[in-house]
C-alpha positions as CSV (number, residue, x, y, z in Angstrom):
1,M,0.0,0.0,0.0
2,K,2.8,2.4,0.9
3,V,4.5,1.9,-2.5
4,S,1.3,2.3,-4.5
5,L,0.5,5.5,-2.7
6,A,4.0,6.8,-3.5
7,I,3.6,5.9,-7.1
8,I,0.1,7.5,-7.3
9,A,1.4,10.6,-5.6
10,S,4.4,10.9,-7.9
11,A,2.1,10.3,-10.9
12,W,-0.4,12.9,-9.7
13,L,2.4,15.4,-9.1
14,A,3.8,14.7,-12.6
15,F,0.4,14.9,-14.4
16,A,-0.3,18.3,-12.9
17,S,2.4,19.8,-15.2
18,L,1.8,17.9,-18.4
19,P,1.7,19.8,-21.6
20,A,-1.3,19.4,-23.9
21,P,-0.9,16.3,-26.2
22,A,-0.7,18.4,-29.3
23,Q,2.3,20.3,-27.9
24,D,4.2,17.0,-27.1
25,T,7.1,17.1,-29.6
26,T,10.0,16.2,-27.3
27,P,11.6,12.7,-27.6
28,G,10.6,10.2,-25.0
29,V,12.7,8.8,-22.2
30,P,14.0,5.3,-22.9
31,W,13.4,2.9,-20.1
32,A,17.1,1.9,-20.1
33,A,18.0,5.6,-19.5
34,L,16.3,5.5,-16.1
35,S,18.3,4.8,-13.0
36,V,17.8,1.6,-11.2
37,E,16.0,3.5,-8.4
38,Q,13.7,5.2,-10.9
39,Q,13.0,1.9,-12.6
40,Q,12.1,0.3,-9.3
41,F,9.8,3.2,-8.5
42,L,8.1,3.2,-11.9
43,E,8.1,-0.6,-12.4
44,R,4.3,-0.8,-12.7
45,F,4.5,1.4,-15.8
46,Q,7.3,-0.6,-17.5
47,A,5.0,-2.6,-19.8
48,G,3.4,0.5,-21.3
49,W,6.4,2.8,-21.0
50,D,7.3,2.9,-24.7
51,D,3.6,3.6,-25.6
52,M,3.4,6.5,-23.1
53,P,3.5,10.0,-24.6
54,P,6.9,11.5,-24.2
55,G,5.6,14.5,-22.2
56,R,4.0,12.0,-19.7
57,Q,7.3,10.1,-19.5
58,H,9.2,13.2,-18.7
59,A,6.6,14.2,-16.1
60,M,6.7,10.8,-14.5
61,V,10.5,10.9,-14.3
62,K,10.4,14.4,-12.8
63,G,7.7,13.3,-10.3
64,T,9.8,10.3,-9.4
65,E,12.9,12.4,-8.9
66,R,10.9,14.8,-6.7
67,W,9.5,11.9,-4.6
68,L,12.9,10.2,-4.2
69,S,14.4,13.5,-3.0
70,M,11.8,14.0,-0.3
71,T,12.5,13.2,3.3
72,P,10.3,10.5,5.0
73,E,8.3,13.3,6.7
74,Q,7.7,15.1,3.3
75,Q,6.6,11.8,1.8
76,A,4.2,11.2,4.7
77,R,2.7,14.6,4.2
78,A,2.4,14.0,0.4
79,R,0.6,10.7,1.2
80,E,-1.8,12.5,3.5
81,R,-2.5,15.2,0.9
82,W,-3.0,12.5,-1.7
83,Q,-5.4,10.6,0.6
84,K,-7.4,13.8,1.2
85,W,-7.5,14.5,-2.5
86,Q,-8.9,11.0,-3.2
87,E,-11.6,11.5,-0.6
88,L,-12.9,14.7,-2.3
89,P,-16.0,14.4,-4.4
90,P,-15.2,14.5,-8.2
91,G,-16.9,18.0,-8.5
92,E,-14.6,19.4,-5.8
93,Q,-11.6,17.9,-7.5
94,E,-12.6,19.5,-10.8
95,R,-13.1,22.9,-9.1
96,I,-9.6,22.7,-7.6
97,K,-8.1,21.7,-11.0
98,Q,-9.8,24.7,-12.6
99,R,-8.5,27.0,-9.9
100,W,-5.0,25.6,-10.4
101,R,-5.1,26.1,-14.1
102,R,-6.2,29.7,-13.6
103,F,-3.4,30.2,-11.1
104,R,-0.9,28.7,-13.6
105,D,-2.0,31.0,-16.3
106,L,-1.3,34.1,-14.2
107,T,1.9,36.2,-14.8
108,P,4.7,35.5,-12.3
109,E,3.9,38.9,-10.6
110,Q,0.2,37.9,-10.2
111,R,1.1,34.5,-8.8
112,E,3.4,36.2,-6.3
113,S,0.7,38.6,-5.4
114,V,-1.7,35.6,-4.8
115,R,0.9,33.9,-2.7
116,D,1.5,37.1,-0.7
117,G,-2.2,37.4,0.0
118,Y,-2.4,33.7,1.1
119,R,0.5,34.3,3.5
120,R,-1.0,37.4,4.9
121,F,-4.4,35.7,5.3
122,H,-2.9,32.8,7.2
123,Q,-1.0,35.1,9.5
124,L,-4.4,36.4,10.8
125,P,-5.8,35.0,14.0
126,P,-8.1,32.0,13.3
127,E,-11.2,34.0,14.5
128,R,-10.5,36.8,12.0
129,R,-9.9,34.3,9.1
130,Q,-13.3,32.6,10.0
131,D,-15.0,35.9,10.0
132,L,-13.6,36.8,6.6
133,R,-14.6,33.4,5.2
134,E,-18.2,33.9,6.4
135,R,-18.4,37.4,5.0
136,W,-17.0,36.1,1.6
137,H,-19.5,33.2,1.7
138,D,-22.4,35.6,2.3
139,M,-21.5,37.8,-0.7
140,T,-23.2,37.5,-4.1
141,P,-20.9,36.7,-7.1
142,A,-21.2,40.4,-8.2
143,Q,-20.1,41.5,-4.7
144,R,-17.2,39.1,-4.8
145,N,-16.0,40.4,-8.2
146,E,-16.3,44.0,-6.9
147,M,-14.2,43.1,-3.9
148,R,-11.6,41.4,-6.0
149,E,-11.3,44.4,-8.3
150,R,-11.1,46.8,-5.3
151,L,-8.4,44.7,-3.7
152,M,-6.4,44.6,-7.0
153,R,-6.7,48.4,-7.4
154,N,-5.5,49.1,-3.9
155,R,-2.7,46.6,-3.9
156,R,0.9,47.4,-4.8
157,P,2.9,44.5,-6.3
158,P,4.7,42.6,-3.5
159,T,8.1,43.6,-4.8
160,A,7.3,47.3,-5.4
161,A,9.5,49.7,-3.5
162,P,7.8,52.4,-1.4
163,P,7.3,55.7,-3.1
164,P,10.2,58.2,-2.7
165,P,9.7,60.8,0.1
166,H,8.1,64.0,-1.0
167,R,10.7,66.7,-1.3
168,R,9.7,70.3,-1.0
169,G,11.2,72.8,-3.4
170,P,12.5,76.2,-2.4
171,G,9.9,78.3,-0.6
172,G,7.6,75.3,-0.1
């Protein structure tokens, strides 16, 4: 069970970054080019490896490398997250995938801004976070959009320097 969860977790991590099939023009990864450790980890895929799209092969190798470089504690957390993912209803999984795609399509600056907001939100006391969640939940979609726009207008990019101090000219 432990190994299969590890394989599933690495596959899931790998599939998250797959290119669309039409864009898959890179050469595949020959099974013999994998390290012994990678082959052991991916052995359940060996029979169909040569038929697998090259992009998926690369993603599987990348996911395997990521998994093998994790500490046991990191692997345990990844298994827990995978288990929670598996327990989500399909509709919730799809909603999360759509949100991830939207996040991935943001510019690097926008992604950093989202991460900054996430960090700031999680630094709030739990009671304040719950209050904000409830207020958000009670808003209509139009109110939520208005709030998003207002937050984006009032927000400086996370890496922006503060404005220079105002200097008075002669006689001012």
